[in-house]
N, C-alpha and C positions, 0 to 999 in steps of 0.2 A: 466269607463268600469265596467259592472256588474261582480261581483265575480264569478258567475256561468259560464259565457262565458269565463272568463279568465282561470278558472280551466280547462274547456274543451279544450281551445286552448293550454294551457301548456301541458296537458296530451297528446294531439295529437302530439304536437311537440316532446315531450320526446319519444313517441312511434316511431315516424319517425326516430329519431336519433338511436334508438336501431335497427330498421330494416336496416337502411343504414349501420350501423356498421357490422351487421351480413352478409349483402350482400358483403361488402368490404372484410370480412374475408374469406367467403366460395367461393366467385367468384373473387379472386384478379386478377389484371393484371399480365402479365408475369414478374417474378422477375429476371430471368437470361436469357440472350440471348441464344437461342438453339445452336448457333454456338460457344458458349463459351465466346468470347468477340470480340470486333471490329465491323466493319460495311463494307458492300459491296455496293459501289456506282453504280447506274444504270443510264440509260438515263433519267428516270423519277424522279430522286432524287430531292427533294426540301428542306426538313429539317427533322430532327429527334432528339430525346433525346438520349444521350449516357450514361445516369446515370447507367442503368443496363447492359451496354455492356463493362464495363471496369474492370480492375484489379486495386486495390488500396492498399496502405500501409501507415502507419503513420511514418515510419522511413525507410530511404534508403540512400545509399551513392554511388555516382558515383566515379569510379576509372579511373584516367587518363590513356589513352592508352589501355583500356580494349576492347577486341573484342566484336562485337555485339552478337555473339553466346554465349559467356560466360555471357554477360550482360543479355540476355534473359533468360538464365538458372537461374541466381540469381533472376530475377524478378518473374519467375514462382514458385520459392521456397519461396519467402517472401511475394509476393502480393497475395491478395484474391479477389474473385469476389464481386462486390458491388451489394447487393440485394435490395437496396432502389431505387424505381422507381422515387421518387420525388427529390432526391438530393444525392450528394456524401458527406456524413457527416463523418468528421474525429474526431469530438469531440470538447470540449472546448479549446480555443486557449491557455489557461494557461497550459494545459496538452499536447496538440498536436499543437504546433505553426507551424509545417511544415508537409506537406502531399505530397504524390506522386500518380500519376495516369498513367496507361499504357494501350494502346489499339493499334490495327492495323486497317488501312484503306486500302481497295482494290478497285481499279477502274476497274469494270467489263464492262464498256462501251468502245466504240471505239473512244471517244473524250476525250480531256484533260479536267479535272475537276478543277474548281476554287471554293474551299469551304472555309468556315469561321468557326473556332472553337471559341465559345464564352461562357461567363459565367458572372453573375452579380458580381459587385465589393463590394457589401454590406458586405458580410462575408468572403471575400477573399481580403486581403490587397495587395498581390503581387503574380504575376503569371509569370512563366518562361517556355517557350515551347522548347522542344528538338525534333528534327526530324532525322530520318535515311536519310542519303544522299548517293546516288550512284554516284561514280566518278571513272575515270580511275586511275590505280596505278601510283605511281611516275615513271617517265621515267628514263631509264639508259642512257648509252652513245648512241649518235645519231646513230652510226653504227649498234648497237644491237637492236634498237627500232623497234618493229613490227609495222605493219600498224595499224592505230587507230581503224579500223573496227574490227580487230581481238583481240584488247587488252581487257582482262577480267576486269569487273567492281568490285570494292570493296565498301563496305558500312561503314559508320561511323556515330556516333551520334553527331549532331551539335546543339549548342544553337542558336535558331532563334531570340528570343527577350524576353525582360522582361518588363512587364507593372505593374505600381504601381497605387494606388488610386489617387495620385496627379500628375501622368504623364499628361502634358498638352495635349489638343486636337491636337495641331499642331504636336506633336511627336507620335501620335497614328496612327494606320493603317486606322482607320475609325473615323468619327466624332461622336463618341459615348463613353460614360464613362463606357460601359461594357468592360471587358477584352476580346478583339476579336483579333484573329490571322488568317491571310490568309494562306492557304495551297494549293499548286498546285500539282496535281497528274496526271501523264501521263497515257495514255491508257494501261491497263494491269498491271500497277505498283502497288506494295504493299508498304505501308509506315508505319513504327512503330512510334508511338507518345508517348512521355514521357512528363508529365506535373508536374511541381513542384509548389506548392502553399504555401503561408504563410499567417497566420492570427495573429493579435496582440491584438484584442479586441473581446470579445464575443465568439460565436460558430464559429468553422472553418468548413464551408460547402459551397457548391455551386451547381448550376444546370447547367450541362454541355450539350451544344447543338451544333449540326453540321448543317450548313445551306449552301445552294448554295449562291454565292455572291449576286445574284439578290434578293433572298428571304431575306437574312440578311439585305440588304439596305432597302427593303420595310418594314421589321419589325422595323428597326431603326426609320424610318419616322413615322410610326404609334405609336411607343412607345413614341417618343418625344411629339407628339400631346396629347396622353393620359396622360403622366406624367405631362406636364405643365397644362393640364386641371384640374388634381387633385390638383396640387400645388396652382393654382390661385383660385380654388373653396374653398379650406381650408383657404387660406389667406383672401379672401373677406368675408367669413362667420365669421372668427375670428375678423377682423377689425370692421365689422358691429356690431357684438355682443359686442365688447368692447365699441363702441360708445354708443350703447343702454344702456349698463350696467352703464356707467359713467353718462349719462344724465338722466336716469330714477329716481333715481339710483336703480340698481338691482344687488345684489351680485351674484345671480345665473347666470345672463347674463355675468357679468364681469369675473367670473371664467371660464365659458364656452368659452368666447372669448380668454382668456389666454391659455386655453387648446388647442383650435383650432390653435393658433399661434404656439404652441409647436408641434402639429401634422404636421403643414406645414413644420417646420424645419426638423422634423424627416423624412417626406416623401422626402424632397429635399435631405437630406443626403442619404437616401436609394437609390435614383436614381443617386447619384454621383455628384449633382450640387454644393455641398459645398466643394468638394475636391480641386478645383483650387483657393479657396479664400486664401488671405495672412493671416498667423497666426503669432503672435508675437514670435520671436525666443527665447526670454528670458523666456518663459513660457513652460509648458508641453502641451499646446494646439496645435493640429496639425490636418491634414486632417483625421487622424485615430482616435484620442481621442475625436474629436468634437462630434462624434456620441454617445459616452458614456455620455458626459455632457448633450446633448440634451435629451437622454433617461431618465436621472435622473431628469431633469427639467420637462419632460412630466409626470413622475410618481408623482412628487410633485404637479403639476397642477391638475392631476386626483384626488388626495386626497382632494385638496381644493374644486374642483367641486362637488365631491360626498358628501362632508360635507354639502355644501349649498343645494344640491338636496334633501337630506334625513334628514335635520335638524329637522323637526317636529317629526320624529320617534325616535330620539336619544337624546332628551333633558335630559332624566333621566339616560343615560349611562355616568356615570361620568368619566370612563376611556377612552372614545372615543377620546376626544380632546388631553389629554396628550400623548396617544400612537401615534396619528396622528402627533402631533408636534415632537415627538421623532423620528419617521421614517423620516419625512421631514427634520429634522435637520441632521440626518446621511447622507441623500442623498445630501443635500446642502454642507455639510462638504467635501464630496468626490469631489464635483465640485471645491471647494476652493483649494483643494490639487493641482489641475492642474495649479494654479498660481505659483507653485514652479518651479525652473529652470529645464531644461530637464534632467540633470544628476540625479535628484531625482525620475524621472518617473519610472525606473525599480523597485524602492523600494515599491511603492504603486500601481503599475499597476495591479498585480494579485488580491490583496484584493478588490480594487475598482471594478474590473470586476466581481468578485464573488458577490459583493453587488449589482451591476447593474443587474446581472442575477437573483438574489433572489428578487429584487424589483418587477420585472414583475410578479413573482409567488405570492408574497405577495399582490400585487394590485388585481390580479384575484380572489384570495380567499377572500380578503377584500370586493370587490365589490359584489361578489356572495352572501356572507353571509348577508351583510347589505342591499342589494336589497331585500332579502327575509324578513328581519326585517322591512324594510320600507313598504313593502306590507302588512305584518301581522298587523302592528301597526297603520299605517296612510293611507293605501290604495294607496300608491305610487307605480305605476306599470311600468312607462316608463323606469326606470333605469334597472329593471330586464329584461324587454322585449328586450332592446337593448343589454344587456349583453348576453342573450341567442342567439340572432341573430349573435353577434360578434364571439362567441366561439363555436357555435353549429357545424359548418362544421369542425372546427379544432379538436373538441373532437372526431368526427367520424374518421377522418384520423389518429390521434395520438393513439386512442384506438385500432383501427384495427392494426396499426403497432406494438403496444405493444403485442397484442394477438398473432401476427405472429412472434414475437421475433425479430423484426427489430429495428434499431436505430431510435429514434425520431428526426425528422427534424423540425427546427423552421424557415426554409427558406420561409414558407408560408406567413410571414408578410412582408409588409402590405397585407391586404386582397385582394383576386383576384378581387373583385368588390368594391373598396373603395368608389366610388361615391355613390353607392346605400346605403352603411352603413352611409356615411356622411349625405346624404339627409334624411335618416330615423332619425338619431340622431338630426339633426337640426329641423326637423318637430316636434319631441317629445319635444325638449327644447322650441321651439317657442310656442307650445300649452300650455306647463306648464307656460311659462312666461305670456302668455295672460290671463290664469286663475289667476295668481298672480296679474297681473295688474288690472283685474276686481275686485279682492278681495281687493286690496289696495285702489282703488277708492271707493268701498263700505265702507271700514273702515274709509276713510277720511270723507265721508259723514256722517257716524255714529258718528265720533268724533265731527264734527261740530254740529250735532243735539244734541249730548250729552252735549256739552258745553253750548248750548243755554238753554237746560233744567236745567242744573246745575246753570246757571246764574239766571234763574227764581226761582229755589229753594233758592238760596242765598237771592234774593230780598224778597221772602216770609218769610225767616227766619229773615231777618233784620226787616221787618215790624212786625213780630210776637214778636221779642224781644222788639221793640218799644212799642207795645201794652202792653206787660208784664210789661215793666218799668212803663208805665202810669197807667195801670189798677191794677196791683198787687203791685209792689213796691211802686208806688206813693200813692195808696189808703191806703196801710198798714202804711206808714209813716204819712200820713194825720190823720189816726185813732189814731196812737200813739201820735201825737201832740195834738189831741183833748182830749185824756185822760190826758195828762200832764197839759193842760191849764184849764181843768175842775175843778170846785170847789170841786167836789166829786170824785177826782182822786183816782184810785186804784193803789197802788204802784207797783204791779206785772204786770199789764196788759200792760203798755207802754214798759216795758222791754221785754215781750214776743213778742209784735208786732215788735219791732226793731230787735229782734233775727230772726223772720220770714223774715223780709226784707233783712237782711244780707244773710240768706240762699238762698233767691230768687236771689240775686245779684250773689252769687256764681254759681248757676245754669246757669245763663245767661253768666257769664264770662267763664265757662267751655265750653259752646257751641261755644264760639268765639276763643278758643285756636286752633292753627294750628300746627300739628305735621306731615307734609307731608313727611319729609325725614326720619322718623323713621319707623321701621318695625311695622306691625299691632299688633303683640303680645306685644311689649313694650308699644305701645300707650294705648292698652286696660288695661294692668296691671297698668299703671299710672292713667288712668281714674278711675278704681275701687278704687285705693288708695286715690285719691282726694275726691271721694264721701264718703269714710269711715272716712275722717277727720271731717266731720261736719254732716253726715246723721245718722239718727236713724236706718236705714237699713244697715245690714252688707253684703257687697258684697264680693264674693269669685270668683276669676278668676282661671281657670284651662285649660291648653293647652295640649291636648293629641295627637296633630299632629306632635310633635317634630319640631315645627316652619315651617312645610310645608305650613301653611297658609300664611307665609310671601312671598311665591313665586307666589301668585296670582297677576294678573295684578293690577296696582296701582289704577285704577278707582274702582275696586271691593273692594280693601282694604279700600279706602276712604269711599265708600258707606257703608260697614259693620261698620266702625267706627262711621259714622254719625247716622246710625240706632241704634247702641248700646248707643250712647249719649242720644238719645231720649228715649230709653227704660229705661235706668237707671234713667233719670229725672222723667219719669212717675211713676216708682216704688217708688221713694221717695215722690212724690206729692200725688199720688192717691191710691197706692196699700194697704197701711196700713200693709205692710209686715215687718217682723223682719229680714229676711235673703233672699238673692237672689244669684243665682249661674250663672256665665257666663262660658260656656265650649265650647272648640273647639274639633271637632272630624274629622277623615278622613278615607277613604278607597280608593280602586282603582278607584271608579267611581266619588266620590264627596267629598267635604269638607263641614262639617256641623257645624253650630253655634247654641247653645241652651242657652236661658235665661229663668230661672225659679225662681219664688218667691213663698212665702207662704202667700200671701195677700188674699184680698177678691174678686179678679177678677173684671170683668166689662162686660157691654153689648157691644159686638163687633159690632152689627148692628148699634146701635145708635152712637158709637164712629166713625165708618166709614163715617157716613153722616155728623157729626158735628165736629169731631176732626181734626184740621189742621195738628197737629203733626203726626197723624196716616196716613193721606193722603200723607204727605211728605215722610214717610218711605216707603210706597208702590211705590211712584214715584222713589225714589232712587233705590229700588230693581229692578224695571222694567228696568231702564236705564242700570244697571250693570248686567242684566241677572241673578238675584238672585231670587230664590224661597223663598217667605216670607209667613209664616203661623202662625196664632195666635190660641191659645187653652186656652181661659179663662174659669175657673170654680170657684165656690164659695170658694174653698180651695186654690186658687192661680192661677197664670197665667203662661203659657208656650209659648214661642215664638221660632220658628225654622227658621233658614236660611240655604239654601242648594245651593251650587255652584258646577256645574259639573267641574271635573278636566280636561276633554278633550276639554273644550271650547276654540275655536281658533279665534273667531270673536270679542274678547274684545280688544279694543285698549289700549296698555300699555302707556298711556299718562296722564298727570295731568288733572284734571277736570277744 
């Protein structure tokens, strides 16, 4: 994607978020019911949200035998109206494990109403419903008992039912894992409703809805279809990604598949389908704590996936992997704590929940920052785009709530349109994987071609060494033998020729030495030392890169070493120099190698057409994507090698 269009798109997206936030602030939906609290049922009633129609409190106590008049007085003194349209938020469960909600329902129609009060179980582990009941007073002696039609009615507060996360479907009022209570209201009747909720993990909040029985059953059916569609979609994408990741192999697809499996479990827990599973009684795993462990595993898998997705942009960030491993280690340690017996759970429940809550914020900040780094350094945009799409709507809602002074609700997760986000992320990852696969195939082809060329270079070097042995060493030794056997032998000439033959053999032997497993700086330092042992030229090696040259791909290091071998050999044989310098330099763009001597220079045009060694050097440089430049002058020869530091297409494999 071109940078210009990306910048324009992100700018428009950011502008849209600001506009939506301002609209949400200045034109908010009604925060408090005009009637104070409660709801009046009419003949046309279907369903409604009760979030902003209730009074709620974080602490309250029922008194046995208390009259409803006195109870309602205490409620109005201690309860406050809920202003959050999206949820009834009591706070973190470690601070507010129990919460209370009170409202009144009135049947303004002429027919009996069968309604359902419901809420999700994700952030509410236990719910108990209390209703006002109208009944005749206790009868006295039969002779004094008035007729039933004239008997006054009294009201009391009765506990109707309690639902927990792990309450079996058979023991629920409806075939749904939502906390759902049926309520029957006669024509003209008013009913006071008191709801007690408990949460033991994460935030304590819920979305309270009132529906007619028919509307609720229709919603349950559509919710089941939608929920299982999301679950199976995530599961299939995760399994297929894992298979592709293991068979390709691709760490990006493997970590993406693992993350999708964790998302599948998280969604299944959110909808309540993991609650009825059997959990080992001797551990702290339960229908409540399993959500914490899945969330921590999901955060760990997100870290692994992000690392694989943006690896090209963070290779030089040395603290990235240690910090990532440290965070992942803490989260996995929290999971291991749940293998302790249940009696230990109260000891670590609060800190583990705090860590789980912090992990989500850490991951959001982490992904946001490094998605920007990945775009700036390596042009990786798909992580940042998905991140913006994922949190954009949430940012608008939460920012507007903060501006208006309301409590932040996290009940929005998972997203309202999870299939759209999943499809978007899968498409982006599939596109990235396709690009990586094409790149990998191109690299494999390049490796094969490079190996063929390197084999050709080896054969040419072996042939050249054979010719040198025959033409130079052999002829030199033959000349020495001729001088020795001659009747007019010169005493110094054979010794000089034999010394030249020994030097030539050392050249040839040095070119056959293999130091593949050693860093380039060590090999070049050893090479210069060897030549200094017998050569008249003094070689000086200096590394100004602080060994950054050792991080180059292996094929580039080997090519640089082979070129330097040839250059040093030529300096000894042909340059007539007294001193030569080999120096390594680097900056943000490239790593440079300079070889300079104070010899007599040479004719570059002639050498390129006739010199096999020079031709081999250019071939090595071309195969390793190295820029090679000669600058011969009468006062010496300078050779420069330049290697771009951002080169990504060099295979890191032996030649």
